[in-house]
N, C-alpha and C positions, 0 to 999 in steps of 0.2 A: 448522537445524545449519550451511546456506549462509551465513546472516548471520554468524554466527558467525565464521565461517571466513575470509569476506570482508570481516570487520573491522568490519562497520557494528552488530552487536551485541556485548553482553557479558554472560554468562550468570555467576550467581551462585546457588551451592547453596548453602541456611540451612540449618544442622543444626538442626531443631525436631523435634517430633511432630505431626503427619506431617513429613516432609522436604519442601520446597518451593522452587522456583526462581525468582528474580529475573530479568527480564530491563532494559540500559538501553541507550541508545546511546550509542555512542562517539563523539570527536571527528568522526572520517569521518560516522557515521551522520547527526550532527546535520548537517552540513555538505548532506544530502539535505534537510531542512525546507524553505529556499528554493524548489527545484526541486516539491518536492509540494506546496507552496502553490500555484505558479503552475498546475499542472495541476489541481488541484483548482478552481480558481478559473475555468479554462478550462473546466472541466466544468459548475458551474454556469451560466455564462453562454450556451451553447452545448446543453445538453440537451435543449431542444425539438427541435434541429436532429437531433441525434441519432438520440433517438426516431423521426422521421421517415422519416430516413434506414431505419431497420430495417424500418420499415412500409412504405416501398416496397420495399425488400429480399425480404422475408417474400411479399409481393404478387406479385413477380416468381416465386420460387418454388415456387409454388403453381398459377400457370398449367402 
């Protein structure tokens, strides 16, 4: 509901049996595709370092 309220998604109720709902990106939502792709590529490039940082953090928590 928040994404619809914020103008990112459009919700369409389809009158069928059973009733279904379809979601689609609005133009504002489409504008997020570039930033999300950049974030995804950053994660792919850095996932090893992220896992290592988690392990180091977790080790400090158990000491």
